[in-house]
VOVO-398239 format. One record per residue (C-alpha): residue in one letter; z, y, x; residue number from 1. Coordinates in steps of 0.25 Angstrom, whole numbers, plus 2048, in hexadecimal, padded with zeros to 3 digits. Example, Ala and Ser with C-alpha at 12.3 -4.5 7.8 and 13.67 -1.06 7.14 Angstrom:
<nodes>
[node "A",[81F,7EE,831],1]
[node "S",[81D,7FC,837],2]
</nodes>
This chain:
<nodes>
[node "M",[885,756,72B],1]
[node "D",[88D,75E,735],2]
[node "F",[88A,753,73F],3]
[node "Q",[87B,754,73C],4]
[node "F",[87B,763,73D],5]
[node "F",[882,762,74A],6]
[node "S",[878,758,750],7]
[node "F",[86C,760,74B],8]
[node "L",[872,76D,752],9]
[node "L",[875,765,75F],10]
[node "I",[867,75F,75F],11]
[node "S",[860,76D,75C],12]
[node "T",[869,774,767],13]
[node "S",[864,769,771],14]
[node "F",[856,76B,76D],15]
[node "F",[857,77A,76F],16]
[node "I",[85E,779,77D],17]
[node "L",[853,76E,781],18]
[node "S",[848,777,77C],19]
[node "T",[84E,784,783],20]
[node "S",[84F,77C,790],21]
[node "T",[841,777,78F],22]
[node "T",[83B,784,78C],23]
[node "A",[842,78A,798],24]
[node "A",[83D,77F,7A1],25]
[node "V",[82F,781,79B],26]
[node "A",[830,790,79E],27]
[node "A",[835,78E,7AC],28]
[node "G",[829,784,7AE],29]
[node "N",[81F,78F,7A9],30]
[node "D",[825,799,7B2],31]
[node "T",[822,790,7BE],32]
[node "A",[814,78D,7B9],33]
[node "V",[812,79C,7B8],34]
[node "L",[816,79F,7C6],35]
[node "S",[80E,793,7CB],36]
[node "L",[802,79A,7C4],37]
[node "F",[805,7A7,7CA],38]
[node "R",[806,7A1,7D8],39]
[node "S",[7F8,79A,7D6],40]
[node "Q",[7F2,7A7,7D3],41]
[node "T",[7F8,7B0,7DE],42]
[node "D",[7FB,7A7,7E9],43]
[node "L",[7ED,7A1,7EB],44]
[node "H",[7F1,799,7F8],45]
[node "G",[7FE,794,7F3],46]
[node "T",[805,79A,800],47]
[node "L",[80C,7A6,7FB],48]
[node "L",[815,7A0,7F1],49]
[node "S",[816,792,7F8],50]
[node "N",[825,790,7F2],51]
[node "W",[81F,78F,7E4],52]
[node "T",[81D,780,7E5],53]
[node "T",[818,779,7D9],54]
[node "A",[824,777,7CF],55]
[node "T",[827,769,7CA],56]
[node "N",[82C,765,7BC],57]
[node "A",[83A,767,7C1],58]
[node "S",[839,774,7C8],59]
[node "T",[834,782,7C4],60]
[node "A",[831,78F,7CC],61]
[node "C",[840,792,7C9],62]
[node "S",[846,785,7CE],63]
[node "A",[83D,784,7DA],64]
[node "H",[841,793,7DE],65]
[node "W",[833,798,7E0],66]
[node "F",[832,7A3,7EA],67]
[node "G",[832,7B1,7E3],68]
[node "I",[836,7AB,7D5],69]
[node "N",[844,7AE,7CF],70]
[node "C",[848,7A7,7C2],71]
[node "T",[853,7A8,7B7],72]
[node "N",[856,79C,7AE],73]
[node "N",[84A,795,7B5],74]
[node "R",[840,7A0,7B0],75]
[node "V",[839,7A8,7BA],76]
[node "T",[83E,7B7,7BA],77]
[node "A",[839,7BC,7C7],78]
[node "V",[82D,7BB,7CF],79]
[node "S",[82E,7C3,7DD],80]
[node "L",[823,7C1,7E6],81]
[node "P",[820,7CE,7ED],82]
[node "F",[816,7CF,7F9],83]
[node "H",[811,7C1,7F8],84]
[node "N",[802,7C4,7F9],85]
[node "L",[800,7BD,7EB],86]
[node "R",[7F2,7C0,7E5],87]
[node "G",[7EE,7BE,7D7],88]
[node "P",[7F2,7C1,7C9],89]
[node "I",[800,7C1,7C3],90]
[node "D",[7FB,7BC,7B5],91]
[node "A",[803,7AF,7B6],92]
[node "L",[810,7B6,7B7],93]
[node "S",[80F,7BB,7A8],94]
[node "S",[816,7AE,7A3],95]
[node "L",[823,7B1,7AA],96]
[node "D",[82A,7B6,79E],97]
[node "Q",[838,7B7,7A5],98]
[node "L",[833,7BE,7B1],99]
[node "R",[83C,7CA,7B5],100]
[node "L",[837,7CE,7C3],101]
[node "L",[829,7CE,7C8],102]
[node "D",[827,7D2,7D7],103]
[node "L",[819,7D0,7DC],104]
[node "R",[818,7DD,7E5],105]
[node "G",[80F,7DD,7F1],106]
[node "N",[806,7D2,7ED],107]
[node "R",[7F7,7D2,7EA],108]
[node "L",[7F8,7CE,7DB],109]
[node "N",[7ED,7D3,7D2],110]
[node "G",[7E9,7D4,7C3],111]
[node "T",[7F0,7DB,7B8],112]
[node "L",[7FE,7DD,7B5],113]
[node "T",[7FD,7D9,7A6],114]
[node "P",[802,7CA,7A8],115]
[node "I",[810,7CE,7AD],116]
[node "T",[812,7D7,7A0],117]
[node "Q",[815,7C9,799],118]
[node "C",[821,7C7,7A2],119]
[node "V",[82A,7CF,798],120]
[node "N",[837,7CD,79F],121]
[node "L",[832,7D4,7AC],122]
[node "K",[83C,7DE,7B2],123]
[node "L",[837,7E1,7C0],124]
[node "I",[828,7E2,7C3],125]
[node "Y",[823,7E4,7D2],126]
[node "L",[814,7E2,7D3],127]
[node "S",[811,7ED,7DE],128]
[node "G",[807,7EB,7E9],129]
[node "N",[7FD,7E2,7E2],130]
[node "D",[7EF,7E3,7DC],131]
[node "F",[7F2,7E4,7CD],132]
[node "S",[7E8,7EB,7C5],133]
[node "G",[7E5,7F0,7B7],134]
[node "E",[7EE,7F8,7AF],135]
[node "I",[7FD,7F8,7AD],136]
[node "P",[7FE,7EF,7A1],137]
[node "P",[805,7F6,795],138]
[node "E",[80B,7E8,792],139]
[node "F",[815,7EC,79D],140]
[node "S",[81D,7F3,791],141]
[node "T",[821,7E5,78C],142]
[node "L",[82A,7E3,799],143]
[node "H",[836,7EA,793],144]
[node "R",[83F,7E5,79E],145]
[node "L",[837,7EB,7A9],146]
[node "L",[83F,7F3,7B3],147]
[node "R",[836,7F5,7BF],148]
[node "L",[827,7F5,7C0],149]
[node "D",[81F,7F6,7CD],150]
[node "L",[810,7F5,7CC],151]
[node "S",[80D,7FF,7D8],152]
[node "N",[802,7FD,7E2],153]
[node "N",[7F8,7F5,7D9],154]
[node "N",[7EB,7F9,7D3],155]
[node "L",[7F0,7FC,7C5],156]
[node "R",[7E8,806,7BC],157]
[node "G",[7E8,80D,7AF],158]
[node "P",[7F3,815,7A9],159]
[node "I",[802,812,7A9],160]
[node "P",[805,80B,79B],161]
[node "T",[80D,813,791],162]
[node "Q",[812,806,78C],163]
[node "L",[81B,806,799],164]
[node "S",[824,80F,791],165]
[node "N",[82B,803,78B],166]
[node "L",[831,7FF,798],167]
[node "S",[83D,808,797],168]
[node "R",[845,800,7A1],169]
[node "L",[83C,802,7AD],170]
[node "L",[843,807,7BA],171]
[node "T",[837,808,7C3],172]
[node "I",[828,809,7C1],173]
[node "H",[81F,809,7CE],174]
[node "L",[810,80A,7CB],175]
[node "Q",[80B,812,7D7],176]
[node "N",[7FF,80F,7DF],177]
[node "N",[7F6,80A,7D4],178]
[node "E",[7EA,810,7CC],179]
[node "L",[7F2,814,7C0],180]
[node "S",[7EB,81F,7B8],181]
[node "G",[7EF,828,7AB],182]
[node "T",[7FB,831,7A9],183]
[node "I",[809,82E,7AC],184]
[node "P",[810,829,79F],185]
[node "K",[81A,832,799],186]
[node "F",[824,826,797],187]
[node "L",[827,825,7A5],188]
[node "S",[82F,832,7A4],189]
[node "S",[838,82B,799],190]
[node "F",[83C,81F,7A1],191]
[node "A",[84B,821,7A2],192]
[node "H",[84D,815,7AC],193]
[node "L",[841,817,7B5],194]
[node "K",[846,81A,7C3],195]
[node "E",[839,818,7CB],196]
[node "L",[82A,81C,7C7],197]
[node "N",[81F,81C,7D1],198]
[node "L",[810,81F,7CC],199]
[node "S",[80B,825,7D9],200]
[node "N",[7FD,822,7DE],201]
[node "N",[7F6,81F,7D1],202]
[node "E",[7EB,827,7C9],203]
[node "L",[7F5,82D,7BE],204]
[node "Y",[7F2,83B,7B9],205]
[node "G",[7F7,846,7AF],206]
[node "E",[804,84E,7AF],207]
[node "L",[810,848,7B6],208]
[node "P",[81D,84B,7AF],209]
[node "K",[827,853,7B8],210]
[node "T",[832,849,7B3],211]
[node "L",[82B,83D,7BA],212]
[node "I",[82A,845,7C7],213]
[node "S",[838,849,7C7],214]
[node "R",[83D,83B,7C4],215]
[node "Y",[834,833,7CD],216]
[node "G",[82F,83C,7D7],217]
[node "S",[821,841,7DA],218]
[node "N",[81E,836,7E3],219]
[node "S",[81E,82C,7D7],220]
[node "F",[812,833,7D2],221]
[node "S",[80A,837,7DE],222]
[node "G",[7FC,832,7E1],223]
[node "N",[7F7,835,7D3],224]
[node "E",[7ED,840,7D4],225]
[node "G",[7EC,843,7C5],226]
[node "L",[7FB,846,7C3],227]
[node "C",[7FF,854,7C1],228]
[node "G",[80B,85C,7BC],229]
[node "N",[817,861,7C5],230]
[node "P",[817,862,7D4],231]
[node "P",[814,85B,7DD],232]
[node "F",[809,857,7D3],233]
[node "P",[7FE,862,7D0],234]
[node "K",[7FF,86A,7C3],235]
[node "C",[7F8,864,7B7],236]
[node "S",[7EB,86B,7B3],237]
[node "F",[7EA,865,7A6],238]
[node "T",[7F3,864,799],239]
[node "G",[7F1,856,794],240]
[node "E",[7F7,849,79A],241]
[node "Q",[7EB,846,7A2],242]
[node "P",[7E0,84E,7A9],243]
[node "P",[7D3,850,7A2],244]
[node "S",[7CB,844,7A6],245]
[node "E",[7BD,84B,7A5],246]
[node "T",[7C0,857,7AD],247]
[node "V",[7CA,852,7B8],248]
[node "P",[7C3,84A,7C3],249]
[node "S",[7C9,83C,7C7],250]
[node "S",[7D0,843,7D2],251]
[node "P",[7D9,84F,7CE],252]
[node "S",[7DB,853,7DC],253]
[node "S",[7CC,856,7DE],254]
[node "L",[7CC,861,7D3],255]
[node "P",[7CD,86F,7DA],256]
[node "S",[7DB,874,7D7],257]
[node "S",[7D5,882,7D3],258]
[node "L",[7CD,87B,7C7],259]
[node "T",[7D8,872,7C1],260]
[node "A",[7DD,87D,7B8],261]
[node "T",[7D0,87D,7B1],262]
[node "I",[7D0,86F,7AC],263]
[node "E",[7D1,86F,79D],264]
[node "D",[7DB,867,794],265]
[node "P",[7D3,85C,78E],266]
[node "S",[7D9,85E,781],267]
[node "H",[7D2,86C,780],268]
[node "K",[7C4,869,785],269]
[node "H",[7BE,86F,778],270]
[node "H",[7C2,87D,77C],271]
[node "K",[7B7,885,782],272]
[node "K",[7BE,891,786],273]
[node "L",[7C4,892,793],274]
[node "G",[7D3,897,794],275]
[node "N",[7D7,8A3,79D],276]
[node "G",[7DD,899,7A7],277]
[node "A",[7D1,891,7A8],278]
[node "I",[7C8,89E,7AB],279]
[node "V",[7D2,8A3,7B5],280]
[node "A",[7D2,895,7BC],281]
[node "I",[7C3,895,7BC],282]
[node "V",[7C3,8A3,7C3],283]
[node "V",[7CD,89E,7CD],284]
[node "A",[7C5,892,7D0],285]
[node "N",[7B8,89A,7D2],286]
[node "S",[7BF,8A4,7DB],287]
[node "V",[7C5,898,7E4],288]
[node "L",[7B7,892,7E4],289]
[node "L",[7B1,89F,7E9],290]
[node "L",[7BC,8A0,7F3],291]
[node "V",[7B9,892,7F9],292]
[node "I",[7AA,895,7FA],293]
[node "A",[7AD,8A2,801],294]
[node "S",[7B7,89B,80B],295]
[node "F",[7AC,890,80E],296]
[node "T",[7A2,89B,810],297]
[node "L",[7AB,8A2,81A],298]
[node "A",[7AE,896,821],299]
[node "Y",[7A0,892,823],300]
[node "Y",[79C,8A0,829],301]
[node "C",[7A8,8A0,832],302]
[node "G",[7A5,893,837],303]
[node "K",[798,898,83D],304]
[node "H",[79F,8A1,845],305]
[node "S",[7AA,898,84A],306]
[node "K",[7A7,88A,84D],307]
[node "D",[7B6,887,850],308]
[node "T",[7BB,88C,843],309]
[node "N",[7B1,883,83C],310]
[node "S",[7B5,877,843],311]
[node "M",[7C4,879,844],312]
[node "A",[7C8,87D,836],313]
[node "A",[7D4,874,837],314]
[node "S",[7E2,871,832],315]
[node "E",[7ED,868,837],316]
[node "I",[7F1,85C,82E],317]
[node "G",[800,860,830],318]
[node "K",[801,870,830],319]
[node "R",[810,86D,82E],320]
[node "S",[810,864,83A],321]
[node "S",[80F,867,849],322]
[node "Y",[801,862,84C],323]
[node "S",[7F9,864,858],324]
[node "S",[7EA,867,858],325]
[node "E",[7E6,859,859],326]
[node "K",[7EC,856,84B],327]
[node "R",[7E3,860,844],328]
[node "V",[7DB,85C,838],329]
[node "Y",[7CE,864,836],330]
[node "A",[7CA,868,828],331]
[node "N",[7BC,86E,82C],332]
[node "N",[7B5,875,820],333]
[node "G",[7A9,87B,827],334]
[node "G",[79B,876,827],335]
[node "G",[797,867,828],336]
[node "D",[799,85D,833],337]
[node "S",[78D,856,839],338]
[node "D",[793,849,834],339]
[node "G",[791,84E,825],340]
[node "T",[79F,853,823],341]
[node "N",[79E,860,81A],342]
[node "A",[7A9,86A,817],343]
[node "T",[7AD,864,80A],344]
[node "D",[7AE,856,810],345]
[node "K",[7B7,85B,81B],346]
[node "S",[7C2,860,811],347]
[node "K",[7C4,853,80A],348]
[node "L",[7CB,846,80C],349]
[node "V",[7C4,83A,807],350]
[node "F",[7CE,831,7FF],351]
[node "F",[7CC,822,7FB],352]
[node "D",[7D4,823,7EE],353]
[node "R",[7D9,82E,7E4],354]
[node "K",[7E8,82C,7E7],355]
[node "K",[7EF,837,7EF],356]
[node "Q",[7E3,83F,7F3],357]
[node "F",[7E5,84D,7FA],358]
[node "E",[7DC,857,801],359]
[node "L",[7DA,859,80F],360]
[node "E",[7E1,866,80E],361]
[node "D",[7ED,85F,80A],362]
[node "L",[7ED,856,816],363]
[node "L",[7EB,863,81F],364]
[node "R",[7F7,869,819],365]
[node "A",[800,85C,81B],366]
[node "S",[80B,85B,824],367]
[node "A",[809,850,82E],368]
[node "E",[80E,848,83A],369]
[node "M",[807,840,844],370]
[node "L",[80A,831,842],371]
[node "G",[803,82B,84E],372]
[node "K",[7F6,82B,856],373]
[node "G",[7ED,81F,857],374]
[node "S",[7E0,81B,85D],375]
[node "L",[7D8,821,851],376]
[node "G",[7E0,82D,84F],377]
[node "T",[7ED,834,84B],378]
[node "V",[7F5,831,83E],379]
[node "Y",[7FD,83C,837],380]
[node "K",[806,83B,82B],381]
[node "A",[802,846,821],382]
[node "V",[80B,84B,816],383]
[node "L",[804,852,80B],384]
[node "D",[80A,85E,803],385]
[node "D",[80C,855,7F7],386]
[node "G",[814,84B,800],387]
[node "C",[809,840,801],388]
[node "T",[809,83A,80F],389]
[node "V",[7FD,834,816],390]
[node "A",[7F9,830,824],391]
[node "V",[7ED,837,82A],392]
[node "K",[7E6,831,836],393]
[node "R",[7DD,83B,83E],394]
[node "L",[7D2,833,845],395]
[node "K",[7D2,835,854],396]
[node "D",[7C3,836,855],397]
[node "A",[7BD,843,84F],398]
[node "N",[7B1,83B,84B],399]
[node "P",[7B2,82C,84B],400]
[node "C",[7A6,82A,843],401]
[node "A",[79C,831,83A],402]
[node "R",[7A0,836,82C],403]
[node "K",[798,82C,824],404]
[node "E",[79D,820,82C],405]
[node "F",[7AB,826,82C],406]
[node "E",[7AB,826,81D],407]
[node "Q",[7A6,818,81B],408]
[node "Y",[7B1,813,824],409]
[node "M",[7BB,81B,81C],410]
[node "D",[7B6,815,80F],411]
[node "V",[7B7,807,815],412]
[node "I",[7C6,808,819],413]
[node "G",[7C9,811,80D],414]
[node "K",[7C7,807,802],415]
[node "L",[7D1,7FD,808],416]
[node "R",[7DE,7FC,7FF],417]
[node "H",[7E9,7F3,803],418]
[node "A",[7F8,7F4,802],419]
[node "N",[7F9,7F0,811],420]
[node "V",[7EE,7FA,816],421]
[node "V",[7F2,809,818],422]
[node "R",[7EA,810,80E],423]
[node "F",[7DF,819,813],424]
[node "R",[7DF,825,809],425]
[node "A",[7D5,82F,80E],426]
[node "Y",[7CC,834,81A],427]
[node "Y",[7C7,842,81F],428]
[node "Y",[7BA,843,827],429]
[node "A",[7B5,84F,82E],430]
[node "K",[7AE,850,83B],431]
[node "E",[7BA,855,843],432]
[node "E",[7C5,84D,83B],433]
[node "K",[7C7,83F,835],434]
[node "L",[7D4,83C,82D],435]
[node "L",[7D8,82F,827],436]
[node "V",[7E3,830,81C],437]
[node "Y",[7EC,824,819],438]
[node "D",[7F9,821,811],439]
[node "Y",[805,824,819],440]
[node "M",[80D,818,81E],441]
[node "P",[81C,81D,81F],442]
[node "N",[822,811,825],443]
[node "G",[81B,811,833],444]
[node "S",[814,806,839],445]
[node "L",[817,7F7,83D],446]
[node "H",[817,7FB,84B],447]
[node "S",[822,805,84A],448]
[node "L",[82B,7FB,842],449]
[node "L",[829,7F1,84D],450]
[node "H",[82A,7F9,859],451]
[node "E",[831,806,857],452]
[node "N",[840,808,85B],453]
[node "R",[842,7FB,861],454]
[node "G",[850,7F9,866],455]
[node "P",[85E,7FC,860],456]
[node "G",[85F,802,852],457]
[node "R",[851,7FD,84E],458]
[node "I",[84F,7F8,840],459]
[node "P",[848,7EB,843],460]
[node "L",[83B,7E7,83B],461]
[node "D",[840,7DA,834],462]
[node "W",[836,7CE,833],463]
[node "T",[835,7CF,823],464]
[node "T",[82F,7DD,825],465]
[node "R",[827,7DA,831],466]
[node "L",[820,7CE,82A],467]
[node "G",[81E,7D7,81D],468]
[node "L",[817,7E1,826],469]
[node "I",[80E,7D7,82D],470]
[node "L",[80A,7D1,81F],471]
[node "G",[806,7DF,81A],472]
[node "A",[7FE,7E3,826],473]
[node "A",[7F7,7D5,825],474]
[node "R",[7F3,7D7,817],475]
[node "G",[7EE,7E5,81A],476]
[node "L",[7E5,7E0,825],477]
[node "E",[7E1,7D4,81D],478]
[node "R",[7DC,7DD,812],479]
[node "I",[7D4,7E5,81C],480]
[node "H",[7CD,7D9,821],481]
[node "Q",[7CA,7D4,813],482]
[node "E",[7C5,7E1,80E],483]
[node "Y",[7BB,7E2,819],484]
[node "A",[7B8,7D4,81C],485]
[node "S",[7A9,7D5,81A],486]
[node "S",[7A8,7E1,824],487]
[node "R",[7B3,7DB,82D],488]
[node "I",[7BA,7E9,82F],489]
[node "P",[7C7,7E7,837],490]
[node "H",[7D3,7EF,837],491]
[node "G",[7D1,7F1,846],492]
[node "N",[7DF,7F7,84A],493]
[node "V",[7EA,7ED,845],494]
[node "K",[7F7,7F0,84C],495]
[node "S",[806,7F3,848],496]
[node "S",[805,802,848],497]
[node "N",[7FA,800,83D],498]
[node "V",[803,7F9,834],499]
[node "L",[80A,804,82C],500]
[node "L",[814,803,821],501]
[node "D",[814,80A,814],502]
[node "K",[81F,810,80C],503]
[node "N",[823,802,807],504]
[node "G",[822,7FC,815],505]
[node "T",[815,7F5,812],506]
[node "A",[80D,7F2,81E],507]
[node "C",[7FF,7F9,81E],508]
[node "I",[7F3,7F8,828],509]
[node "S",[7EE,805,82D],510]
[node "D",[7E2,80A,834],511]
[node "F",[7D8,801,82E],512]
[node "G",[7CA,805,82F],513]
[node "L",[7CB,80F,83A],514]
[node "S",[7C4,805,844],515]
[node "L",[7B7,808,83C],516]
[node "L",[7B7,816,841],517]
[node "L",[7B6,811,850],518]
[node "N",[7AA,80C,857],519]
[node "P",[7AC,7FC,857],520]
[node "A",[7AB,7FC,866],521]
[node "H",[7B7,806,868],522]
[node "A",[7C0,802,85C],523]
[node "V",[7C7,7F7,864],524]
[node "A",[7CA,800,86F],525]
[node "R",[7CE,80C,866],526]
[node "L",[7D7,804,85C],527]
[node "G",[7E5,800,860],528]
[node "G",[7E7,7F3,858],529]
[node "Y",[7EB,7E6,85E],530]
[node "K",[7DE,7E1,864],531]
[node "A",[7D8,7D3,864],532]
[node "P",[7D4,7CC,871],533]
[node "E",[7C5,7CB,86C],534]
[node "Q",[7C5,7DA,86B],535]
[node "A",[7C5,7DC,87A],536]
[node "E",[7B7,7D6,87B],537]
[node "I",[7B1,7D9,86D],538]
[node "K",[7B7,7E7,86B],539]
[node "R",[7B6,7E6,85C],540]
[node "L",[7C0,7E6,851],541]
[node "S",[7C0,7DB,847],542]
[node "Q",[7C9,7D5,83C],543]
[node "K",[7CC,7C9,845],544]
[node "A",[7D1,7D3,84F],545]
[node "D",[7DA,7D9,844],546]
[node "V",[7E0,7CB,842],547]
[node "Y",[7E3,7CB,851],548]
[node "S",[7EA,7D9,850],549]
[node "F",[7F2,7D5,844],550]
[node "G",[7F7,7C8,84C],551]
[node "V",[7FC,7D2,857],552]
[node "L",[802,7DA,84C],553]
[node "L",[80A,7CE,847],554]
[node "L",[80E,7CB,856],555]
[node "E",[813,7D9,857],556]
[node "V",[81C,7D7,84A],557]
[node "L",[821,7CA,84F],558]
[node "T",[824,7CE,85D],559]
[node "G",[828,7DD,85C],560]
[node "R",[81F,7E0,868],561]
[node "A",[814,7EA,867],562]
[node "P",[806,7E5,86C],563]
[node "S",[7FF,7ED,876],564]
[node "E",[7F1,7F2,872],565]
[node "H",[7EC,7EC,87F],566]
[node "H",[7EB,7DE,884],567]
[node "H",[7F1,7DB,891],568]
[node "S",[7FA,7D0,896],569]
[node "P",[805,7CB,88C],570]
[node "S",[810,7D4,891],571]
[node "R",[81A,7DC,88B],572]
[node "R",[81F,7EB,88D],573]
[node "R",[828,7F4,886],574]
[node "M",[824,802,882],575]
[node "D",[82E,80B,87A],576]
[node "D",[836,800,875],577]
[node "E",[829,7F9,871],578]
[node "V",[826,7EC,877],579]
[node "V",[817,7EB,879],580]
[node "V",[80F,7DE,87C],581]
[node "D",[802,7E0,883],582]
[node "D",[7FC,7D3,87C],583]
[node "L",[805,7CF,871],584]
[node "P",[7FE,7C2,86D],585]
[node "K",[7FE,7BD,87B],586]
[node "W",[80C,7C0,87D],587]
[node "V",[810,7B9,870],588]
[node "Q",[808,7AD,874],589]
[node "S",[80E,7AC,882],590]
[node "V",[81C,7AD,87C],591]
[node "V",[819,7A2,872],592]
[node "R",[812,79A,87C],593]
[node "D",[81F,79A,884],594]
[node "E",[827,795,878],595]
[node "W",[82F,7A2,877],596]
[node "T",[82A,7A5,869],597]
[node "A",[837,7AB,865],598]
[node "E",[835,7B6,870],599]
[node "V",[828,7BA,868],600]
[node "F",[830,7C0,85C],601]
[node "D",[836,7CE,85B],602]
[node "Q",[844,7CE,85E],603]
[node "E",[847,7D6,851],604]
[node "L",[842,7CA,849],605]
[node "L",[84B,7C0,850],606]
[node "R",[857,7C5,849],607]
[node "Y",[852,7BF,83C],608]
[node "K",[854,7B1,838],609]
[node "N",[84B,7A7,832],610]
[node "I",[83E,7AE,835],611]
[node "E",[83A,7A6,841],612]
[node "E",[82F,79E,839],613]
[node "E",[829,7AB,833],614]
[node "L",[829,7B1,841],615]
[node "V",[822,7A5,847],616]
[node "S",[818,7A4,83B],617]
[node "T",[814,7B3,83C],618]
[node "L",[812,7B1,84B],619]
[node "H",[808,7A5,848],620]
[node "V",[801,7AF,83F],621]
[node "A",[800,7B9,84A],622]
[node "M",[7FB,7AF,855],623]
[node "A",[7F0,7AB,84B],624]
[node "C",[7EB,7B9,84A],625]
[node "V",[7EB,7BC,859],626]
[node "V",[7E3,7AF,85E],627]
[node "P",[7D8,7B4,868],628]
[node "L",[7CC,7AF,860],629]
[node "P",[7C9,7B8,854],630]
[node "E",[7C3,7AC,84C],631]
[node "K",[7D1,7A5,84D],632]
[node "R",[7D9,7B0,847],633]
[node "P",[7DD,7AF,838],634]
[node "T",[7D8,7BA,82E],635]
[node "M",[7E1,7C4,829],636]
[node "A",[7E2,7BD,81B],637]
[node "Q",[7E7,7B1,822],638]
[node "V",[7F1,7B9,82A],639]
[node "V",[7F6,7BF,81D],640]
[node "K",[7F8,7B1,817],641]
[node "M",[7FF,7AC,823],642]
[node "I",[809,7B8,823],643]
[node "E",[80B,7B6,814],644]
[node "E",[80F,7A8,816],645]
[node "I",[81A,7AC,820],646]
[node "R",[827,7AB,818],647]
[node "V",[830,7B8,819],648]
[node "E",[83E,7B8,814],649]
[node "Q",[846,7C5,813],650]
[node "S",[84B,7CA,820],651]
[node "P",[857,7C2,824],652]
[node "L",[85F,7CE,829],653]
[node "G",[85B,7D7,81D],654]
[node "E",[856,7E2,826],655]
[node "D",[84A,7E6,81F],656]
[node "Y",[847,7F5,81E],657]
[node "D",[84E,7FB,813],658]
[node "E",[84A,808,80C],659]
[node "S",[850,811,816],660]
[node "R",[847,80A,820],661]
[node "N",[83A,80C,819],662]
[node "S",[83B,7FF,811],663]
[node "L",[832,7F7,81A],664]
[node "S",[835,7EA,813],665]
[node "P",[830,7E8,805],666]
[node "S",[83B,7EA,7FB],667]
[node "L",[83F,7E0,7F1],668]
[node "A",[83C,7E1,7E2],669]
[node "T",[847,7E9,7DB],670]
[node "T",[84F,7E0,7D2],671]
[node "E",[858,7E4,7C6],672]
[node "D",[867,7E0,7C4],673]
[node "A",[863,7DC,7B6],674]
[node "F",[858,7D3,7BB],675]
</nodes>
């Protein structure tokens, strides 16, 4: 009997072990199938994840060591594929029930976030810089192990779900640069372990608790026009948790400050009698209105006696800066111009979105410094009273085109939104003055990184960072060409000084659309970009000429030599520690023809090992762009794909810029010791 029981126990144990191992093998196979489906939906050409070869019966994604995949006990626990240009939904990943880390930053993934709420073991979610839309799913509350959540720079709408209060272990929440609305949930004040919170640049409204400002700083909530409370935010003019939806316009900043005190509490709308405070406010408002009318009347009659006073009612952008008279910004409020500009129009900036709007007067009061002069005007850095920093371009020509035409061009370029194109935020039009307002790029230009401070003590620009900046600029130019494919609007001024770096070190194309303001016959001569050979005869801008200019930009990055704006013989000269080549493509061709290819590349790059193949591949892309015949050049979409296929490993010497050097290389996703 004992022997029979022992035999039964042994057989049962064997079946259990066999069943467990079989289940694990099946689960591992399921993970592989899930990843294969994800690849088929997001890597349409099969080139971005070429390491993900079809698994056999004897191998899985774990045993085959697929790129970006980490496993534990033959189960997928991490998917890390940032900046791989993946496009499509992430629905397939919902079956990865052992997933701990999901890092898909900087791709072009879309759809909703609901599928990943089924990955109940997630600890780290990094999905910033994609095209996800819809609302933040309340089902995120089931991810009880979640430590870090980054959904910034997407197109998410709706309120922040109150169900997130269940995620008490959260250390960081980044939801900035979306279109989230509603009030800020109270539970955020009670998160004991939360170290970082960023809700800036959304459409949130209501009272902002003082505890959140003191704990996370006001910058974490800036760019939400409807927020009020303690400084630097405006004082709340309502008593409820949200402003009255029927009496407050969609843009709170458009409401006159003298009238905000008269807004009723929605919970007391049935009261018919006005309180003493409301009566006083109305009297004050009427007095201010009369004073404004009297001021305009006085200005009108004074204007008839002094034409100079009428046309020169001016303020400087930087009253706290030492500006010469040519940096003066006019704010004419007297009479109408012949081009249709009236006094009301002249006092307003025209914005393209609701985020971070301000008045012309705020710009006039801002402290400013000149950043540089270009062929189309002078650029200033303006710091507003609330700390917001913008770049302001003052157009060189007083009247490049008529008002209606100018506004049409501004609408064309103002609608473009892309992570690698400098955001055009607003413009100001008057007969005497044209101002363009952009996001400020704090990390300078690619030109300065390549050429400034050459010599001893210079921090070299490593290959990993260079190629990342090239790819960002290429994506921005590709988007411009795609957005305006039917009208064939080019950039027209592609050069390294127009590739700017934002606060995260992302490359952004600047100055797009300004060529529209010029006569086509004069645009080629006026703009300082790298010119294609055919432009000497045709004298027209084109998208094919943009591709040529980008090829010259690639050669500049590879060689470390600055191209001249003029084409002469392929010679070299040195100007202020900057090696200038009169015709960079011809110089490179001559060096390669003589079989001295190694002489082409920047000496700073030769210190790195195992990148020769990548350098040569990039050189091939550049030479394809600068072929003399326009029809033989690739499109920017093809250029982007070729660059993406160039494999880039981490810099061999580990000399990527750290945070003290402005963090120019993309930082890796944060990991936890527990994970």
